[in-house]
C-alpha positions as CSV (number, residue, x, y, z in Angstrom):
1,M,22.8,-50.3,-28.8
2,Q,21.6,-47.3,-26.7
3,T,22.2,-43.8,-27.8
4,K,23.0,-41.0,-25.4
5,K,20.6,-38.1,-25.1
6,P,22.2,-34.7,-25.8
7,G,23.0,-32.9,-22.5
8,A,22.6,-36.1,-20.4
9,E,25.3,-36.6,-17.9
10,S,26.9,-40.0,-18.1
11,E,29.4,-39.5,-15.3
12,W,28.5,-40.3,-11.6
13,V,28.9,-37.3,-9.4
14,D,29.9,-38.0,-5.8
15,P,27.6,-36.1,-3.4
16,D,30.6,-35.3,-1.2
17,D,32.0,-33.2,-4.0
18,A,29.0,-30.7,-3.6
19,P,30.0,-27.2,-2.7
20,H,29.8,-26.1,0.9
21,L,26.6,-24.2,1.8
22,T,27.7,-20.8,3.1
23,R,25.9,-18.0,4.8
24,E,26.0,-16.1,1.5
25,W,24.4,-19.1,-0.4
26,F,21.4,-19.1,2.1
27,E,21.1,-15.3,1.9
28,R,20.5,-15.6,-1.9
29,A,18.2,-18.6,-1.7
30,D,14.5,-18.4,-2.5
31,L,12.2,-18.4,0.7
32,Y,9.0,-20.3,0.6
33,H,6.0,-20.3,2.9
34,G,4.1,-23.4,1.9
35,D,3.9,-23.4,-1.9
36,K,4.2,-19.6,-2.1
37,M,7.6,-17.9,-2.7
38,V,8.2,-14.9,-0.5
39,R,9.4,-11.9,-2.5
40,R,12.3,-9.9,-1.1
41,G,12.9,-6.2,-1.4
42,R,10.7,-3.3,-0.8
43,P,7.1,-4.2,0.1
44,K,4.3,-3.0,-2.2
45,S,3.1,0.6,-1.4
46,A,-0.4,1.3,-0.2
47,S,-0.5,4.2,-2.7
48,P,1.9,3.4,-5.5
49,K,3.2,6.1,-7.8
50,Q,2.1,6.2,-11.5
51,A,4.5,6.6,-14.3
52,V,3.7,9.5,-16.7
53,N,5.3,11.5,-19.5
54,L,5.7,15.1,-18.5
55,R,7.3,17.9,-20.5
56,L,9.3,20.4,-18.4
57,D,11.3,23.4,-19.2
58,A,15.0,22.4,-19.5
59,D,16.0,24.9,-16.8
60,V,13.4,23.5,-14.3
61,L,14.6,20.0,-15.0
62,E,18.3,20.9,-14.7
63,H,17.6,22.7,-11.4
64,F,16.2,19.5,-9.8
65,R,18.8,17.2,-11.4
66,R,21.6,19.4,-9.9
67,T,20.3,18.6,-6.4
68,G,21.4,14.9,-6.8
69,P,19.7,11.6,-6.4
70,G,16.0,11.8,-5.4
71,W,15.4,14.7,-7.8
72,Q,12.2,13.1,-9.1
73,S,10.8,12.8,-5.6
74,R,11.6,16.4,-5.0
75,I,9.7,17.4,-8.1
76,N,6.8,15.3,-6.8
77,E,7.0,17.2,-3.4
78,A,7.1,20.5,-5.2
79,L,4.0,19.6,-7.2
80,R,2.1,18.4,-4.1
81,K,2.9,21.7,-2.3
82,A,1.8,23.7,-5.4
83,A,-1.4,21.7,-5.5
84,G,-2.0,22.2,-1.8
85,L,-1.9,18.4,-1.0
């Protein structure tokens, strides 16, 4: 008597029952060049930023946060300007 392995499918599945491949499916699919998967998204920067812990006065931080999204980049710009870079 044969025993069934847990998780093994015992029922035949008709390939015609497979879902239709839509444009959205292909847009989410992984892309390969040879054996290497091509990563999507933003390419790596030539000069990546470094994460640091920095203590700022509360009023300075609130000033930049009030300006909306991108406030960290604006702090970086202000620091570059102050450093003469």
